[in-house]
C-alpha positions in Angstrom: 14.8 18.7 -8.4 15.3 16.8 -11.3 12.5 16.5 -13.8 11.9 13.3 -15.3 8.6 11.4 -16.6 6.9 10.8 -13.1 5.9 7.5 -14.8 10.0 6.1 -14.4 9.8 7.3 -10.7 9.9 4.6 -7.6 8.2 5.1 -4.6 9.2 4.4 -1.0 6.5 4.2 1.4 7.1 5.6 4.7 4.9 4.5 8.0 6.2 7.0 10.3 5.3 5.9 13.5 7.8 2.6 12.9 10.5 4.4 10.9 12.7 6.1 13.0 12.2 7.4 16.6 14.5 10.6 17.6 12.8 11.5 20.9 13.1 7.9 22.7 9.4 7.7 23.4 8.8 4.5 21.4 7.5 6.0 18.5 8.8 7.3 14.9 8.6 10.9 14.0 9.4 13.6 11.4 12.8 14.4 12.5 13.5 10.4 12.5 12.4 10.5 8.6 15.1 13.6 8.1 17.6 11.5 9.8 17.2 8.6 7.3 17.2 10.7 3.8 20.7 10.3 3.1 20.1 6.5 2.9 16.8 6.8 0.6 19.0 9.0 -1.4 21.4 6.2 -1.6 18.5 3.7 -2.6 17.8 5.9 -5.5 14.3 6.3 -4.8 12.1 9.3 -6.4 9.3 10.0 -4.1 8.3 9.1 -0.4 5.2 8.6 0.4 4.3 9.2 4.2 1.1 7.5 5.8 -1.2 10.4 7.7 0.6 12.5 9.5 -2.4 14.7 10.7 -3.9 15.3 13.8 -5.6 12.1 14.9 -7.2 10.0 17.7 -4.9 7.0 16.1 -7.8 4.5 16.3 -6.5 3.7 12.7 -3.1 4.7 13.1 -3.9 7.9 11.6 -6.5 7.3 8.6 -9.0 8.9 11.2 -8.0 12.7 11.0 -9.5 14.9 13.4 -7.7 17.9 11.6 -6.5 18.1 7.9 -4.3 21.3 8.6 -2.6 20.2 11.6 0.3 17.8 12.2 -0.3 15.1 14.5 2.2 16.3 17.8 3.3 12.4 18.3 5.2 12.7 14.9 6.4 16.5 15.5 5.7 20.2 14.2 4.5 21.6 10.9 8.1 23.0 10.8 9.5 19.7 11.4 7.4 18.9 8.1 8.4 22.0 6.5 11.9 21.0 7.0 11.2 17.2 5.8 9.8 18.7 2.6 13.1 20.9 2.2 15.6 18.7 3.0 14.1 15.7 1.0 13.9 18.4 -2.1 17.7 19.2 -1.8 18.3 15.2 -2.2 15.8 15.0 -5.4 13.2 13.5 -3.3 9.6 14.5 -3.3 7.0 14.0 -0.8 3.5 12.1 -1.7 0.9 12.9 1.1 -1.7 10.3 2.4 -5.0 11.9 2.7 -8.1 10.3 3.5 -11.1 12.1 1.9 -14.1 9.4 2.2 -14.5 10.0 5.6 -13.2 11.9 8.7 -12.6 11.0 12.2 -15.6 11.4 14.7 -13.0 14.0 16.4 -13.5 16.2 13.6 -14.9 19.7 14.4 -17.4 18.9 11.3 -18.6 15.9 13.1 -18.9 17.4 16.2 -21.2 20.1 14.8 -23.2 17.7 13.3 -24.0 16.0 15.9 -25.2 19.1 18.1 -28.4 18.9 16.4 -30.4 17.8 13.2 -30.5 21.1 12.0 -26.5 21.5 12.2 -25.1 23.0 8.4 -22.6 20.0 9.1 -24.8 17.7 9.5 -25.1 17.0 5.6 -21.6 16.5 5.8 -22.4 12.9 6.4 -25.1 10.4 6.0 -27.5 10.5 9.1 -30.4 8.6 8.7 -33.5 8.0 11.5 -34.6 4.2 11.2 -37.5 2.6 13.9 -36.2 -0.6 13.3 -32.5 -0.8 13.9 -29.6 0.1 11.5 -31.1 1.9 8.2 -29.4 -1.0 6.2 -27.5 -4.2 6.8 -24.4 -2.9 5.0 -20.8 -4.2 7.1 -18.2 -2.1 8.2 -14.8 -3.1 6.6 -13.6 -3.9 10.4 -16.4 -6.1 11.2 -20.2 -5.4 12.6 -22.9 -3.2 10.9 -21.4 0.0 9.2 -24.4 2.2 10.9 -23.9 3.7 14.4 -26.7 5.0 16.5 -26.2 8.5 18.1 -28.4 8.7 20.9 -28.3 12.6 21.2 -30.1 12.8 17.6 -31.7 9.4 17.5 -30.2 8.9 14.1 -27.6 6.8 12.6 -24.4 7.9 10.9 -22.6 5.5 8.1 -19.2 4.7 9.1 -17.5 1.8 6.5 -14.6 1.7 8.5 -14.4 2.2 12.3 -17.1 3.3 14.5 -15.0 6.7 14.6 -14.5 7.2 10.9 -17.9 8.6 9.7 -18.0 8.8 5.8 -18.4 12.1 4.2 -21.1 13.1 2.2 -19.6 13.9 -1.4 -23.2 14.8 -3.2 -23.1 17.9 -0.7 -21.0 20.6 -2.9 -20.0 22.4 0.3 -18.1 19.2 1.5 -16.1 18.9 -1.9 -15.4 22.5 -1.9 -13.9 22.2 1.7 -11.9 19.1 0.8 -10.5 21.0 -2.3 -9.4 23.8 0.0 -7.8 21.2 2.0 -5.6 19.5 -0.6 -4.8 22.9 -1.9 -3.4 24.0 1.1 -0.8 21.0 0.8 -0.1 21.8 -2.6 1.1 25.6 -1.5 2.6 24.0 1.2 5.4 22.5 -1.3 4.3 18.9 -1.4 4.5 17.0 -4.8 1.7 14.4 -5.2 -1.3 12.8 -3.0 -2.0 9.1 -2.4 -5.5 9.1 -1.9 -7.1 6.4 0.4 -10.0 4.6 -0.5 -11.0 7.1 -3.0 -13.1 4.7 -5.4 -16.1 4.6 -2.5 -16.7 8.7 -2.1 -20.1 8.3 -4.2 -22.7 6.4 -2.6 -25.7 4.9 -4.5 -28.9 3.8 -2.9 -29.1 3.1 0.7 -30.7 -0.6 0.7 -30.4 -3.8 1.9 -27.7 -6.0 0.2 -27.6 -9.7 -0.4 -23.9 -9.7 1.0 -22.4 -6.6 3.1 -23.4 -3.7 0.8 -20.2 -2.5 -1.4 -22.0 -3.0 -4.6 -24.1 0.3 -3.5 -20.6 2.6 -2.7 -17.7 0.6 -4.5 -16.8 2.7 -7.8 -20.2 4.7 -7.3 -22.7 6.6 -9.7 -20.7 9.7 -9.5 -17.3 8.8 -8.6 -15.6 9.7 -11.9 -17.7 13.0 -12.0 -16.3 14.0 -8.3 -12.5 12.4 -9.0 -12.6 14.9 -12.6 -13.9 18.1 -10.7 -11.2 17.3 -7.5 -8.6 16.9 -10.6 -9.6 20.2 -12.0 -10.1 22.4 -8.4 -6.7 21.0 -7.1 -3.8 19.3 -8.5 -4.6 19.2 -12.1 -2.2 21.1 -14.8 0.3 20.9 -11.9 3.2 18.6 -11.8 2.2 16.1 -9.3 2.1 12.7 -9.2 -1.6 11.2 -7.7 -2.4 7.4 -6.7 -6.0 6.4 -5.6 -6.1 3.0 -3.4 -9.0 1.6 -5.2 -11.3 -1.0 -2.8 -12.8 -4.1 -5.0 -12.4 -2.5 -8.3 -12.5 -3.4 -11.9 -9.8 -3.0 -14.6 -12.7 -1.0 -16.6 -12.9 1.7 -13.7 -9.1 1.8 -13.3 -8.6 2.7 -17.0 -11.1 5.5 -16.4 -9.5 6.6 -13.2 -5.8 6.8 -14.7 -6.0 7.5 -18.2 -4.9 11.0 -18.6 -7.2 12.1 -21.0 -9.7 12.0 -18.3 -8.3 14.1 -16.0 -8.8 12.3 -12.9 -6.0 10.4 -11.1 -2.1 9.7 -12.8 -2.7 6.0 -11.2 -4.2 3.5 -9.1 -3.8 0.7 -6.6 -5.8 -2.2 -6.8 -5.3 -5.5 -4.1 -6.8 -8.5 -6.2 -3.3 -10.2 -6.5 -2.6 -9.9 -2.5 -6.1 -11.9 -2.1 -4.9 -15.0 -3.4 -4.1 -16.5 0.0 -7.6 -15.9 1.0 -9.5 -19.4 1.1 -12.9 -18.7 -0.6 -12.2 -15.1 -0.5 -12.0 -15.1 3.6 -8.7 -13.3 4.9 -9.6 -14.6 8.4 -8.3 -18.0 7.5 -5.2 -19.9 7.1 -4.1 -20.3 3.4 -1.6 -20.9 0.9 -0.7 -18.7 -2.1 -2.5 -19.8 -5.4 0.2 -19.0 -7.9 -1.4 -19.7 -11.1 -3.9 -17.3 -9.6 -1.5 -14.7 -8.7 0.0 -14.6 -12.1 -3.3 -14.7 -14.0 -4.2 -11.6 -11.7 -1.0 -9.6 -12.5 -1.3 -10.0 -15.9 -4.5 -9.3 -16.5 -4.2 -6.1 -15.1 -0.9 -5.5 -16.7 -2.6 -5.8 -20.2 -5.8 -4.3 -19.4 -4.1 -1.2 -17.6 -1.5 -0.9 -20.6 -4.1 -1.5 -23.3 -7.0 1.3 -21.9 -3.7 3.6 -21.6 -4.0 3.7 -17.8 -1.5 3.2 -15.0 -0.7 0.7 -12.5 0.9 1.2 -8.8 2.9 -2.3 -8.5 3.7 -3.6 -4.9 3.8 -6.3 -2.8 3.8 -4.7 0.4 2.0 -1.6 2.6 1.1 -0.8 5.9 -1.9 -2.9 5.7 -0.3 -6.3 4.1 2.0 -8.9 5.8 5.6 -9.1 4.2 6.0 -10.4 1.2 8.7 -12.6 1.9 6.9 -14.1 4.6 3.7 -14.5 2.7 4.9 -15.3 -1.0 8.5 -16.3 -0.5 10.2 -18.3 2.4 11.7 -17.2 5.3 12.0 -20.5 7.3 16.1 -20.1 6.4 18.5 -16.9 6.1 19.3 -18.4 2.6 15.7 -18.7 1.4 14.7 -15.3 3.1 17.7 -13.8 0.9 16.7 -15.7 -2.2 13.0 -15.7 -2.1 13.3 -11.8 -1.2 15.1 -10.8 -4.3 13.2 -12.8 -6.8 10.4 -11.2 -5.6 11.8 -7.9 -6.3 13.0 -8.8 -9.7 9.5 -10.4 -10.5 7.6 -7.2 -9.7 9.9 -4.6 -10.8 10.3 -5.7 -14.0 6.3 -4.9 -14.9 4.7 -1.9 -15.8 3.5 0.4 -13.5 5.0 2.8 -10.8 7.0 0.5 -8.2 6.4 0.9 -4.3 8.6 -0.2 -2.2 7.5 -0.4 1.7 9.6 0.6 4.7 12.1 -2.9 5.4 11.4 -4.4 2.0 14.5 -3.6 0.4 16.1 -5.3 3.4 13.9 -8.2 3.0 12.3 -7.9 6.8 10.0 -10.8 7.5 6.8 -10.8 9.2 7.5 -11.0 13.4 5.9 -14.2 14.0 4.0 -12.9 17.3 3.3 -15.4 19.9 0.5 -14.0 21.9 -2.6 -11.4 21.5 -0.8 -9.3 23.8 1.9 -8.3 21.0 -0.7 -7.2 18.5 -1.8 -3.6 18.1 -4.0 -3.0 15.1 -7.9 -2.6 15.6 -8.7 -4.9 12.8 -6.4 -7.6 14.1 -8.0 -7.9 17.3 -11.6 -7.3 16.7 -11.0 -10.7 14.3 -9.1 -12.3 17.1 -12.5 -11.4 19.2 -14.9 -12.5 16.7 -12.8 -15.7 15.6 -12.9 -16.9 19.3 -16.7 -16.1 19.5 -17.1 -18.6 16.8 -14.9 -21.5 19.0 -11.5 -21.1 17.0 -8.9 -22.1 19.3 -6.6 -19.5 20.6 -3.7 -20.9 19.1 -5.0 -21.3 15.3 -6.6 -17.7 15.7 -2.9 -16.8 16.4 -1.6 -19.0 13.5 -3.9 -16.8 11.4 -2.9 -13.7 12.6 0.7 -14.5 12.1 -0.5 -14.9 7.9 -2.8 -11.9 7.8 -2.4 -9.4 10.5 -1.4 -5.8 9.2 0.6 -5.8 12.1 3.2 -7.7 10.3 4.0 -4.9 8.5 4.1 -2.4 11.3 7.0 -3.6 13.4 10.2 -1.2 13.9 12.0 -0.1 10.9 15.4 -2.8 11.5 18.5 -0.4 11.0 20.8 -1.7 13.1 21.8 -4.7 15.5 21.4 -2.7 18.6 18.5 -2.9 20.7 15.4 -2.3 19.2 17.1 -2.5 15.9 18.4 1.0 16.3 14.7 2.1 16.0 14.6 3.8 19.3 16.0 4.1 22.6 13.0 3.8 24.6 10.1 1.3 24.5 8.8 0.5 21.4 5.1 0.9 20.8 4.9 -2.6 19.1 7.9 -5.0 19.5 10.5 -5.7 17.1 11.0 -8.8 15.0 13.5 -11.1 16.9 15.6 -11.7 13.7 16.9 -7.8 13.8 20.2 -8.7 14.7 20.4 -10.3 10.9 18.1 -8.4 8.8 19.1 -4.8 9.6 20.5 -1.6 6.9 23.6 -1.4 8.8 24.4 -5.2 7.9 22.9 -5.0 4.0 24.9 -2.0 3.2 28.0 -3.9 3.9 27.3 -7.0 1.6 27.0 -6.4 -1.8 24.9 -9.5 -2.5 22.0 -8.5 -0.4 18.6 -7.9 -0.8 19.0 -4.5 -0.5 21.6 -3.8 -3.1 19.0 -6.0 -5.4 16.5 -3.3 -4.8 19.3 -0.4 -5.4 20.1 -1.9 -8.8 16.4 -2.5 -10.0 15.7 0.7 -9.3 18.3 2.1 -11.1 17.5 0.0 -14.1 13.8 1.6 -14.2 15.8 5.1 -14.3 17.9 4.2 -17.2 15.6 1.8 -19.6 12.8 3.2 -21.3 11.3 -0.7 -21.9 10.6 -0.7 -18.2 8.1 2.5 -18.0 6.9 2.1 -21.9 7.2 -1.1 -23.4 4.3 -3.6 -23.5 4.0 -6.8 -21.9 3.7 -10.6 -23.1 3.0 -13.2 -20.6 4.4 -16.6 -21.4 4.1 -20.2 -19.9 0.9 -19.1 -17.8 0.1 -23.1 -16.8 3.6 -23.6 -15.4 3.5 -24.3 -11.7 6.9 -22.8 -10.5 8.0 -20.4 -13.0 6.6 -16.7 -13.7 7.6 -15.9 -16.9 7.1 -12.6 -19.4 8.7 -10.6 -22.0 8.5 -6.6 -22.4 8.8 -5.1 -25.6 9.9 -1.5 -26.6 10.9 -0.4 -30.0 13.6 -3.0 -31.2 14.5 -4.3 -27.5 13.2 -7.3 -26.1 13.6 -8.5 -22.1 12.7 -12.0 -21.2 12.0 -12.3 -17.4 12.0 -15.7 -15.5 11.5 -15.9 -11.6 10.8 -19.5 -9.9 8.8 -19.0 -7.2 9.4 -22.5 -5.7 12.6 -23.5 -3.2 13.4 -26.1 -5.8 15.7 -26.2 -8.6 13.4 -26.2 -12.2 14.0 -27.1 -15.4 13.0 -24.6 -18.3 10.7 -25.3 -20.7 12.8 -26.8 -23.8 11.3 -24.1 -26.2 12.2 -21.3 -24.0 15.5 -19.7 -25.5 17.4 -18.1 -23.0 20.2 -16.5 -25.3 21.3 -13.0 -24.8 22.8 -10.7 -22.4 21.8 -11.1 -18.7 20.5 -7.6 -17.3 20.3 -8.8 -13.9 20.2 -12.1 -12.0 19.9 -14.0 -8.9 21.0 -17.5 -8.5 21.9 -19.7 -11.1 20.9 -20.8 -14.3 22.6 -23.4 -16.3 22.2 -26.6 -18.3 18.3 -24.9 -19.0 17.8 -24.9 -15.2 17.3 -22.5 -12.6 17.8 -22.7 -9.2 15.6 -22.4 -6.1 14.0 -19.0 -5.9 16.1 -18.0 -8.8 15.3 -15.0 -11.2 17.0 -14.0 -14.5 16.2 -10.9 -16.8 17.9 -11.3 -20.4 17.8 -9.2 -23.0 17.0 -11.1 -26.2 17.4 -10.9 -30.1 13.8 -11.1 -30.4 
């Protein structure tokens, strides 16, 4: 394995169920990932982040784990995973596992034991509360409805911040923590190279009281969360050559500096999602909305500056398995020309920032939302719940489908588009979810042949990060923050300065008069001449100052 500062790494996220199917059953598998490792080596990425591959009833696509030590048979066997780790390592690619330790599936043996009796030693592994007058608090589940579920067998309620089949673990119980550390150490011993910790800033619950809103102030960045993460670090991956990233829900810059500053020995880096809520009208996800470009720039830059100044570390990303495709969201997929131009510019704008870039499968070829036309095509539990809720509120089916077309998590979960054969080369059977109709034009095989493709832009950006310390260690200087179309900033490191200009509109834009664009071009998309930049154009220039 090549050794380099992990901060210079680029991570590629794989959603195994939709990546590559070798059995013809319509769902991706571990052998399918092994089959595509040469492609990932060609792209140049350093880590693969695998969304959960553990045993699970798959009510939340694997984020409901019923056995942490077993591989989901839908994806293959433990031997398949062992081979994947070995084959990836031979190509200098590391494996990052996604692990969910805020909650377990209600199918997990701990929970099964917990509901047998109030005297079960596993009862205190979860949050059970008695209440005469309905749920103990008015907290809302992230998937809709109250966050407490009544268990008739023991006449108490249990807490589930997510689906009713995902019961929250009680981290205040030291036995729970020790059991979880054993699980993490099991996979470290197995040979994995890092972890992505799902909703990890929710593990410390505060008081169980009614909320003026939905309750998240009682469990987000909770009272003991930093203590718990430091203890997790010291008992597992601390002092090992491992990259860790925490998914942080509704968090703050101050907390994320604490989570990721190496002196505190908690995590290597943090995901936050504030920049992906700029198309939520009045903070409402399930509503049609346009991107607020000024807000997008402001949030990105506040986090860039705040994390840099605090000595923390960002994960930078546009896409993942929970987000729509960025080219459909912040770019323009209405024509092939606009899709390619906006996909490249979005890539350049993001990959020049400080932090660890994450690429979600298909992003590197500019995959779009599938633009499903009926509710029958959707599979995601959150989307289906939203559909039924909005319908009960009197919204028309057509309007709800327009909202889902923008916001559904299934937008990113359609099959990876490998070639122009049936099902985009993903499966020889019937896919678990429909393939986007545009797969014959947008696919890996096509992108590999075209030296001007989105794929080659991503490959070039990965190479730039590996070779130029300015991208990893340089500070950041936001510029022209009030501009309505341009995202402009500088990176400075030692005696080097790079200027980044990205046009987020489809129209040609005249550059500000006082913007000096003299220097050597590092990477470019579209045209820049006569002090004008083409629609969805971008340029990175090494300047004299």
